[in-house]
Backbone as CSV, one residue per row, in Angstrom:
resi,resn,N_x,N_y,N_z,CA_x,CA_y,CA_z,C_x,C_y,C_z
1,MET,85.742,16.085,-53.422,85.173,14.731,-53.745,84.061,15.608,-54.388
2,GLN,83.339,14.868,-55.534,82.670,15.433,-56.434,80.943,15.606,-55.961
3,LYS,80.210,16.216,-56.277,78.713,15.954,-55.188,78.186,14.892,-55.588
4,GLY,78.089,14.302,-56.564,77.741,12.881,-56.968,77.853,11.659,-55.894
5,GLN,79.547,11.814,-56.050,79.986,10.988,-55.036,79.657,11.143,-53.974
6,GLN,79.624,12.307,-53.211,79.360,12.832,-51.744,78.197,12.434,-51.512
7,THR,76.962,12.083,-52.261,75.758,12.098,-52.133,75.429,10.541,-52.267
8,LYS,76.364,9.583,-52.637,76.578,8.411,-52.899,77.067,7.420,-51.390
9,LEU,77.946,8.777,-50.687,78.474,8.289,-49.718,77.702,8.675,-48.342
10,ASP,76.826,9.597,-48.620,75.895,10.149,-47.558,74.809,9.101,-47.667
11,ILE,74.064,8.657,-48.744,73.320,7.736,-48.819,74.073,6.228,-47.950
12,ALA,75.075,5.920,-48.169,75.522,4.689,-47.689,75.844,4.670,-46.394
13,LEU,76.250,5.910,-45.612,76.226,6.170,-44.505,75.084,5.710,-43.411
14,LYS,74.182,6.466,-44.196,72.826,6.242,-43.603,72.309,4.828,-43.284
15,VAL,72.752,4.358,-44.749,71.596,2.972,-44.650,72.748,2.017,-44.296
16,LYS,73.855,2.073,-43.896,74.741,1.199,-43.517,74.128,0.640,-42.180
17,ASP,74.082,0.942,-41.187,73.660,0.852,-39.949,72.201,0.045,-40.074
18,LEU,71.064,0.146,-41.225,70.191,-0.466,-41.523,70.282,-1.721,-41.697
19,PHE,71.582,-2.019,-42.767,71.576,-3.423,-43.388,72.305,-4.206,-42.164
20,ALA,73.227,-3.475,-41.247,73.416,-4.515,-40.347,72.765,-4.777,-39.310
21,THR,71.665,-4.141,-39.175,70.368,-4.468,-38.156,69.663,-5.272,-38.451
22,LYS,68.972,-5.147,-39.748,68.238,-5.964,-39.973,68.766,-7.054,-41.318
23,GLY,69.663,-7.068,-41.494,70.382,-7.826,-42.589,69.650,-7.564,-44.101
24,TYR,70.870,-7.832,-44.912,70.693,-7.603,-46.335,69.127,-7.869,-46.797
25,SER,68.379,-8.878,-46.717,67.420,-9.605,-47.352,66.027,-8.803,-46.646
26,ALA,66.067,-8.453,-45.457,65.087,-8.027,-44.578,65.005,-6.285,-44.681
27,THR,65.847,-5.731,-45.582,65.926,-4.136,-45.577,65.501,-4.004,-46.713
28,SER,64.111,-3.205,-46.966,63.457,-3.290,-47.968,63.524,-1.582,-48.394
29,MET,63.226,-1.803,-49.930,63.578,-0.271,-50.738,62.810,1.028,-49.808
30,GLU,61.663,0.524,-49.329,60.831,1.776,-48.523,61.515,2.269,-47.384
31,GLU,62.333,1.035,-46.389,63.125,1.807,-45.396,64.171,2.339,-45.875
32,ILE,64.722,2.056,-47.081,65.726,2.837,-47.340,65.902,4.214,-47.637
33,CYS,64.570,4.400,-48.430,64.276,5.584,-48.643,63.813,6.253,-47.187
34,GLN,62.926,5.842,-46.166,62.977,6.410,-45.207,63.988,6.510,-44.389
35,THR,65.178,5.900,-43.881,66.308,6.134,-43.279,67.044,7.658,-44.151
36,THR,66.944,7.511,-45.481,67.717,8.296,-46.231,66.936,9.771,-46.529
37,GLY,65.937,9.760,-46.041,64.938,10.981,-46.703,64.981,10.862,-48.212
38,ARG,65.194,10.243,-48.682,65.012,10.237,-50.459,64.120,9.475,-51.122
39,SER,63.482,9.948,-51.902,62.657,9.121,-53.189,63.353,7.893,-53.676
40,LYS,62.693,6.838,-54.093,63.154,5.630,-54.749,63.792,5.966,-56.192
41,GLY,63.284,6.979,-56.717,64.200,7.940,-57.784,65.385,8.217,-57.481
42,SER,65.539,9.047,-56.540,66.879,9.245,-55.827,67.770,8.380,-55.755
43,ILE,67.245,7.415,-55.182,68.044,6.367,-54.969,68.574,5.750,-55.869
44,TYR,67.484,5.211,-56.621,68.071,4.773,-58.062,68.886,5.443,-58.979
45,TYR,68.899,6.700,-58.725,69.801,7.370,-59.703,71.333,7.399,-59.451
46,HIS,71.579,7.346,-58.071,72.738,7.126,-57.645,73.086,5.487,-57.524
47,PHE,72.353,4.743,-57.504,72.383,3.095,-57.173,71.556,2.268,-58.329
48,LYS,71.734,1.627,-59.158,71.055,0.935,-59.881,70.149,0.007,-59.157
49,SER,70.436,-0.388,-57.942,69.938,-1.516,-57.690,70.427,-1.310,-55.844
50,LYS,69.519,-2.180,-54.986,69.819,-2.411,-53.702,71.134,-2.802,-53.458
51,GLU,71.256,-4.093,-54.546,72.734,-4.840,-54.336,73.654,-3.717,-55.134
52,GLU,73.450,-2.990,-55.732,74.977,-2.116,-56.221,74.970,-0.906,-54.730
53,LEU,73.850,-0.830,-54.123,73.944,0.158,-52.729,74.741,-0.650,-51.763
54,PHE,74.219,-2.019,-51.481,75.028,-2.508,-50.412,76.783,-2.765,-51.202
55,LEU,77.003,-3.299,-51.986,78.501,-3.601,-52.699,78.869,-2.218,-52.501
56,PHE,78.435,-0.924,-52.875,79.081,0.510,-52.446,79.604,0.431,-51.167
57,ILE,78.682,0.161,-49.844,78.956,0.134,-48.870,80.106,-0.878,-48.099
58,PHE,79.821,-2.105,-48.804,81.049,-3.213,-48.532,82.357,-2.795,-49.217
59,ARG,82.703,-1.895,-50.380,83.240,-1.429,-50.754,84.421,-0.379,-50.188
60,THR,83.429,0.362,-49.627,83.974,1.594,-48.638,84.588,0.852,-47.526
61,ILE,83.928,0.174,-46.785,84.324,-0.944,-45.461,85.553,-1.335,-45.848
62,THR,85.519,-2.057,-46.938,86.949,-2.733,-47.082,88.018,-1.786,-47.557
63,GLU,88.027,-0.784,-48.133,88.846,0.303,-48.406,89.404,0.775,-46.947
64,GLU,88.234,1.027,-46.026,88.844,1.588,-44.698,89.496,0.798,-43.962
65,TRP,89.225,-0.602,-44.349,90.089,-1.592,-43.400,91.307,-1.620,-44.005
66,ILE,91.843,-1.522,-45.504,92.802,-1.643,-45.772,93.922,-0.149,-45.600
67,GLN,92.963,0.996,-45.579,93.611,2.412,-44.964,94.175,2.317,-43.795
68,THR,93.204,1.254,-43.121,93.211,1.515,-41.514,94.616,0.665,-41.182
69,TRP,94.727,-0.599,-41.593,95.721,-1.190,-41.706,97.167,-0.715,-42.108
70,ASN,97.013,0.262,-43.076,98.260,0.854,-43.540,98.677,1.613,-42.737
71,GLU,97.727,2.522,-41.919,98.455,3.624,-41.071,99.051,2.619,-39.739
72,LYS,98.239,1.649,-39.390,98.621,0.702,-38.073,100.205,0.186,-38.434
73,GLU,100.058,-0.299,-40.151,101.424,-1.064,-39.864,102.755,-0.329,-39.785
74,LYS,102.416,0.845,-39.816,103.727,1.784,-39.524,104.339,1.947,-38.274
75,TYR,103.731,1.351,-37.467,104.126,1.279,-35.898,104.910,0.035,-35.782
76,TYR,105.046,-0.892,-36.535,105.727,-2.398,-36.101,107.079,-2.091,-37.395
77,ARG,107.846,-3.017,-36.824,108.752,-2.964,-37.443,109.326,-4.378,-38.290
78,THR,109.141,-5.273,-37.127,109.343,-6.789,-38.207,107.930,-7.267,-38.873
79,THR,108.377,-8.330,-39.494,107.006,-9.188,-39.968,106.682,-10.011,-38.856
80,LYS,106.882,-10.470,-37.626,106.754,-10.921,-36.802,105.517,-10.014,-36.060
81,GLU,106.086,-8.837,-35.714,105.193,-7.708,-35.134,104.124,-7.485,-35.882
82,LYS,104.205,-7.544,-36.944,103.148,-7.118,-38.413,102.150,-8.150,-38.384
83,LEU,102.476,-9.227,-38.287,101.651,-10.520,-38.473,100.667,-10.233,-37.133
84,TYR,101.418,-10.755,-36.171,100.421,-10.568,-34.820,99.570,-9.349,-34.786
85,ALA,100.050,-7.943,-35.218,99.109,-6.881,-35.209,97.979,-7.284,-36.113
86,LEU,98.477,-7.544,-37.657,97.008,-7.963,-38.536,96.275,-9.087,-38.178
87,ALA,96.548,-9.590,-37.007,95.620,-10.632,-36.539,94.777,-9.981,-35.732
88,GLU,95.238,-9.008,-35.031,94.521,-8.249,-34.514,93.818,-7.496,-35.327
89,HIS,93.761,-6.734,-36.523,93.335,-6.027,-37.188,92.141,-7.075,-37.735
90,HIS,92.388,-7.773,-38.232,91.411,-9.058,-38.492,90.374,-9.109,-37.493
91,ILE,90.710,-9.466,-36.511,89.393,-9.681,-35.851,88.622,-8.435,-35.390
92,ASP,89.294,-7.220,-35.437,88.369,-5.979,-35.405,87.173,-5.864,-36.024
93,GLU,87.547,-6.864,-37.251,86.287,-6.847,-38.193,85.111,-7.400,-37.690
94,PHE,85.275,-8.224,-36.511,84.218,-9.191,-36.018,83.120,-8.072,-35.130
95,GLU,83.637,-7.152,-34.743,83.182,-6.362,-34.442,82.124,-5.345,-34.809
96,ASN,82.581,-5.127,-36.404,81.422,-4.411,-37.309,80.294,-5.187,-37.843
97,PRO,79.243,-4.849,-37.416,78.040,-5.449,-37.654,77.711,-5.382,-38.782
98,PHE,78.328,-4.353,-39.600,77.720,-4.768,-41.140,78.547,-5.735,-41.908
99,MET,79.392,-6.516,-41.154,79.863,-7.777,-41.945,78.915,-9.128,-41.592
100,LYS,78.151,-9.036,-40.607,77.153,-10.248,-40.525,75.934,-10.194,-42.117
101,ALA,75.844,-8.867,-42.276,75.225,-8.504,-43.224,75.840,-9.262,-44.814
102,VAL,77.362,-8.775,-44.998,77.936,-9.552,-45.808,77.691,-10.904,-45.643
103,GLU,77.984,-11.748,-44.910,78.126,-12.791,-44.685,77.040,-13.338,-45.478
104,GLU,75.923,-12.792,-45.097,74.067,-13.158,-45.690,74.248,-12.851,-46.757
105,PHE,74.669,-11.992,-47.347,74.748,-11.168,-48.920,75.290,-12.130,-49.387
106,SER,76.566,-12.924,-49.148,77.196,-13.852,-50.092,76.770,-15.006,-50.002
107,GLY,76.074,-15.317,-49.253,75.493,-16.962,-49.324,74.149,-16.597,-49.919
108,SER,73.737,-15.853,-50.209,72.256,-15.537,-50.442,72.152,-15.986,-52.349
109,GLN,70.605,-16.586,-52.346,70.657,-16.680,-53.840,69.996,-15.575,-54.414
110,LEU,69.607,-14.351,-53.775,68.887,-13.523,-54.516,69.487,-12.291,-55.302
111,ALA,71.063,-12.703,-55.429,71.618,-11.426,-56.314,72.315,-12.241,-57.563
112,THR,72.420,-11.468,-58.358,72.934,-12.047,-59.586,74.083,-12.485,-59.380
113,LYS,74.383,-13.206,-60.732,75.837,-13.790,-60.502,76.800,-12.565,-60.772
114,ASP,77.002,-11.636,-61.478,77.763,-10.436,-61.554,78.450,-9.946,-60.132
115,ILE,76.836,-9.520,-59.477,76.988,-9.133,-58.036,77.524,-9.852,-57.255
116,LEU,77.181,-11.186,-57.257,77.885,-11.949,-56.420,79.288,-12.236,-56.671
117,GLU,79.924,-11.826,-58.069,81.058,-11.878,-58.299,82.178,-10.555,-57.943
118,GLU,81.133,-9.655,-58.125,81.806,-8.188,-57.337,82.052,-8.068,-56.147
119,ALA,81.074,-8.855,-55.021,81.436,-9.164,-54.057,82.762,-9.869,-53.366
120,LEU,82.537,-10.975,-54.206,83.603,-11.952,-53.971,85.056,-11.432,-54.340
121,GLU,85.197,-10.069,-55.595,86.398,-9.599,-55.751,86.805,-8.673,-54.556
122,LEU,85.356,-8.193,-53.989,86.000,-7.057,-52.662,86.520,-7.943,-51.539
123,SER,85.900,-9.279,-51.353,86.378,-9.952,-50.302,87.963,-10.062,-50.388
124,ARG,88.460,-10.216,-51.625,89.659,-10.405,-52.144,90.752,-9.183,-51.991
125,GLN,89.999,-8.445,-51.968,91.296,-6.927,-51.541,91.872,-7.256,-50.530
126,PRO,91.798,-7.602,-49.278,93.162,-8.052,-48.400,94.050,-8.925,-48.738
127,TYR,93.850,-9.348,-49.460,94.898,-10.261,-50.333,96.248,-9.715,-50.451
128,VAL,95.978,-8.179,-51.238,97.251,-7.730,-51.188,97.980,-6.925,-50.045
129,VAL,97.427,-6.708,-48.845,97.883,-6.811,-47.740,98.539,-7.562,-47.344
130,TYR,98.019,-8.948,-47.315,98.801,-10.345,-46.839,99.897,-10.552,-47.601
131,GLU,99.804,-10.623,-49.233,100.755,-10.941,-49.902,101.919,-9.840,-49.601
132,ARG,101.872,-8.735,-49.541,102.880,-7.664,-49.341,103.618,-8.084,-48.309
133,LEU,103.364,-8.050,-47.283,103.731,-8.521,-45.791,104.584,-9.986,-46.057
134,ILE,104.125,-11.132,-46.527,104.534,-11.827,-46.655,106.157,-11.857,-47.546
135,VAL,105.619,-11.244,-48.900,107.025,-10.736,-49.539,108.073,-9.778,-49.115
136,GLU,107.508,-8.841,-47.860,108.405,-8.106,-47.397,109.365,-9.074,-46.443
137,GLY,108.647,-9.967,-45.615,109.282,-10.761,-44.640,110.503,-11.734,-45.178
138,MET,110.134,-12.502,-46.552,110.754,-13.058,-47.282,112.079,-12.081,-47.719
139,GLU,111.673,-11.190,-48.282,112.723,-10.361,-48.857,114.056,-9.856,-47.704
140,ARG,113.512,-9.355,-46.335,114.102,-9.342,-44.863,114.681,-10.470,-44.366
141,GLY,114.674,-11.910,-45.114,115.158,-12.921,-44.617,114.298,-13.101,-43.026
142,GLU,113.272,-12.834,-42.877,112.869,-13.086,-41.813,111.502,-14.079,-42.240
143,LEU,111.114,-14.701,-43.039,110.582,-15.894,-43.464,111.509,-16.394,-44.674
144,LYS,110.969,-18.027,-44.553,111.304,-18.961,-45.446,111.161,-18.142,-46.938
145,LYS,111.829,-18.451,-48.001,111.405,-17.887,-49.284,110.871,-19.477,-50.140
146,LYS,109.628,-19.178,-50.186,108.669,-19.550,-50.740,107.383,-18.946,-51.823
147,ASP,106.786,-19.455,-52.530,106.050,-18.822,-53.229,105.110,-18.076,-52.535
148,ALA,105.081,-16.500,-52.847,104.512,-15.778,-51.649,102.667,-15.849,-52.011
149,ARG,102.376,-16.177,-53.251,101.069,-16.519,-53.427,100.603,-17.609,-52.589
150,THR,101.086,-18.744,-52.732,100.696,-19.838,-51.775,100.881,-19.622,-50.377
151,ILE,101.621,-18.961,-49.863,101.816,-18.838,-48.715,100.699,-17.285,-48.206
152,MET,100.632,-16.504,-49.114,99.580,-15.783,-48.816,98.170,-16.285,-48.048
153,TYR,97.559,-17.471,-49.671,96.258,-18.207,-49.170,96.584,-18.979,-48.089
154,ILE,97.394,-19.844,-47.431,97.606,-20.144,-46.606,97.530,-19.336,-45.356
155,LEU,98.158,-18.298,-45.120,98.021,-17.122,-44.035,96.245,-16.773,-44.183
156,TYR,95.981,-16.236,-45.382,94.469,-15.788,-45.323,93.518,-17.040,-44.753
157,GLY,93.626,-18.087,-45.211,93.045,-19.069,-45.127,92.693,-19.425,-43.612
158,LEU,94.108,-19.272,-42.751,94.057,-19.319,-41.299,93.512,-18.315,-40.590
159,MET,93.489,-17.107,-41.067,92.886,-15.803,-40.486,91.120,-16.026,-40.807
160,THR,91.142,-16.314,-41.744,89.537,-16.501,-42.343,88.787,-18.093,-41.532
161,GLY,89.619,-18.885,-41.628,88.880,-20.072,-40.875,88.978,-19.686,-39.627
162,LEU,89.759,-19.155,-39.148,89.836,-19.213,-37.324,88.436,-18.221,-36.894
163,GLY,87.919,-17.501,-38.111,86.653,-16.675,-37.474,85.687,-17.765,-37.036
164,ILE,86.116,-18.874,-37.387,84.505,-19.733,-36.779,84.564,-19.582,-35.342
165,THR,85.764,-19.190,-34.690,85.747,-19.151,-33.144,84.976,-17.741,-32.905
166,TYR,84.507,-17.302,-33.706,83.687,-15.923,-33.060,81.904,-16.420,-32.802
167,TYR,81.940,-17.557,-33.312,80.393,-17.986,-32.474,80.501,-18.945,-31.169
168,ASP,81.990,-18.806,-30.905,81.884,-19.752,-29.533,82.730,-19.293,-28.595
169,MET,83.456,-17.968,-28.852,84.447,-17.449,-27.813,84.261,-15.608,-27.732
170,SER,84.580,-15.393,-26.717,84.652,-13.903,-26.834,85.902,-13.276,-27.656
171,ILE,85.650,-11.815,-27.540,87.013,-11.202,-28.899,88.144,-11.579,-28.259
172,GLU,88.177,-11.088,-26.775,89.554,-11.720,-26.037,90.057,-12.857,-26.277
173,GLU,89.177,-14.004,-26.039,89.540,-15.389,-26.368,89.566,-15.873,-27.911
174,MET,89.053,-15.087,-28.750,89.716,-15.103,-30.112,90.682,-14.886,-30.495
175,LYS,91.392,-13.297,-29.804,92.530,-13.086,-29.969,93.746,-13.840,-29.585
176,ASP,93.601,-14.742,-28.427,94.314,-15.600,-27.799,94.364,-16.487,-29.057
177,VAL,93.494,-17.181,-29.917,93.486,-18.062,-30.751,94.294,-17.637,-32.227
178,TYR,93.946,-16.520,-32.286,94.400,-16.077,-33.596,95.984,-15.853,-33.447
179,LYS,96.539,-15.359,-31.801,97.935,-15.125,-31.335,98.497,-16.327,-31.820
180,GLU,97.862,-17.752,-31.319,98.240,-18.961,-31.126,98.624,-19.229,-32.665
181,GLY,97.470,-18.898,-33.437,97.451,-19.468,-35.143,98.909,-18.676,-35.826
182,ILE,99.110,-17.374,-35.583,100.401,-16.705,-35.914,101.711,-17.471,-35.486
183,THR,101.625,-18.076,-33.880,102.573,-18.415,-33.459,103.194,-19.635,-34.359
184,VAL,102.059,-20.377,-34.624,102.348,-21.864,-35.136,102.380,-21.515,-36.892
185,PHE,101.869,-20.244,-37.563,102.602,-20.216,-38.918,103.804,-19.819,-38.843
186,LEU,104.402,-19.203,-37.799,105.465,-18.216,-37.696,106.208,-19.700,-37.354
187,ASP,106.191,-20.448,-36.760,106.783,-21.722,-36.431,107.505,-22.591,-37.563
188,GLY,106.522,-22.434,-38.813,106.801,-22.733,-39.895,107.691,-22.129,-41.142
189,MET,107.166,-21.128,-40.605,107.728,-19.758,-41.854,108.821,-19.222,-41.526
190,SER,109.423,-19.303,-40.051,110.654,-18.192,-40.074,111.802,-18.776,-40.225
191,THR,112.826,-18.020,-40.527,113.955,-18.520,-40.782,114.785,-18.714,-39.560
């Protein structure tokens, strides 16, 4: 890894918990400098803005989520097994405190349109995982042949929509609800 990229990663790792604890809006550049032990000039050399730093962290977490799933997926044979495992993997993100800051950031009016579009694009990265799994299930005859992109949106919508349970349930209760959601999905899609 190049030195500049390593420095960006070091800054991001130190600041991630700050954003997770205080939220995006309440985190100041002064606190970022204090946490990293760097001057504003040094931070701005690597990141044009606080928003860009935040997106770098979000991008890193998203890439890790996909990479972790790709490793987990190897342990499951059927599409059905993979879908249940993917639901659990999705739930794991609720235990990541940084994701609350992402929710705040995405709903804020403070970021520019370009920054918000980039955040939206990052939130779409898991589409690839979902669509690949659906296509594989269709090709293997485990799922009905339908438009894979449409089914991906339905499945992803199910997963993200069930996220509302986070405010009402424990993680264990959420796992039961997500499991039932996958069962209902499979009832409609299994061949």
